[in-house]
C-alpha positions in Angstrom: 48.7 -129.1 -2.9 47.0 -131.2 -5.5 43.7 -132.8 -6.5 43.6 -136.4 -7.8 40.5 -138.0 -9.5 40.0 -141.3 -11.3 38.4 -141.0 -14.7 36.6 -143.6 -16.8 36.5 -143.7 -20.5 40.1 -142.4 -21.3 41.6 -145.0 -23.6 44.3 -143.1 -25.5 46.5 -140.1 -25.7 43.9 -138.1 -27.5 41.5 -138.7 -24.6 44.1 -137.5 -22.2 44.7 -134.4 -24.3 41.0 -133.5 -24.0 41.1 -133.9 -20.3 44.4 -132.0 -20.0 43.0 -129.1 -21.9 39.9 -128.8 -19.8 41.6 -129.3 -16.4 44.3 -126.8 -17.5 41.6 -124.2 -17.5 40.9 -124.6 -13.8 42.2 -121.6 -11.9 45.4 -122.3 -10.0 46.4 -125.5 -11.9 50.2 -125.5 -12.5 50.8 -129.0 -13.6 48.7 -132.0 -14.8 49.7 -135.6 -14.6 47.6 -138.2 -16.4 48.0 -142.0 -16.4 45.7 -143.3 -19.1 45.7 -147.0 -18.2 44.7 -146.4 -14.6 42.6 -143.3 -15.4 44.3 -141.3 -12.6 44.4 -137.5 -13.2 46.4 -135.3 -10.8 46.1 -131.5 -11.0 48.8 -129.7 -9.0 48.4 -126.3 -7.6 44.8 -126.6 -6.7 42.7 -128.3 -4.1 39.3 -127.9 -5.7 37.9 -131.3 -6.4 34.6 -129.9 -7.7 36.4 -127.7 -10.3 38.6 -130.6 -11.5 35.6 -133.0 -11.6 33.7 -130.4 -13.6 36.5 -130.0 -16.1 36.7 -133.7 -16.6 33.0 -133.9 -17.2 33.2 -130.9 -19.6 35.8 -133.0 -21.6 33.2 -135.7 -21.9 34.4 -138.2 -19.3 33.2 -139.5 -15.9 34.9 -139.2 -12.5 34.5 -142.4 -10.5 36.7 -141.6 -7.5 
């Protein structure tokens, strides 16, 4: 099980680190994959889109899809 969202505003590894830290706090997340150029973030171990979206927003970025 996993949740995938598309994030705008991530432009570098530092941005990805911020998103990774916040998404990593979501209960149940076991692994996080981030592709900076496409903005795709996949959180494995959880199927809670609202929680993952909230974490991305808490990191200072927007979810577009």
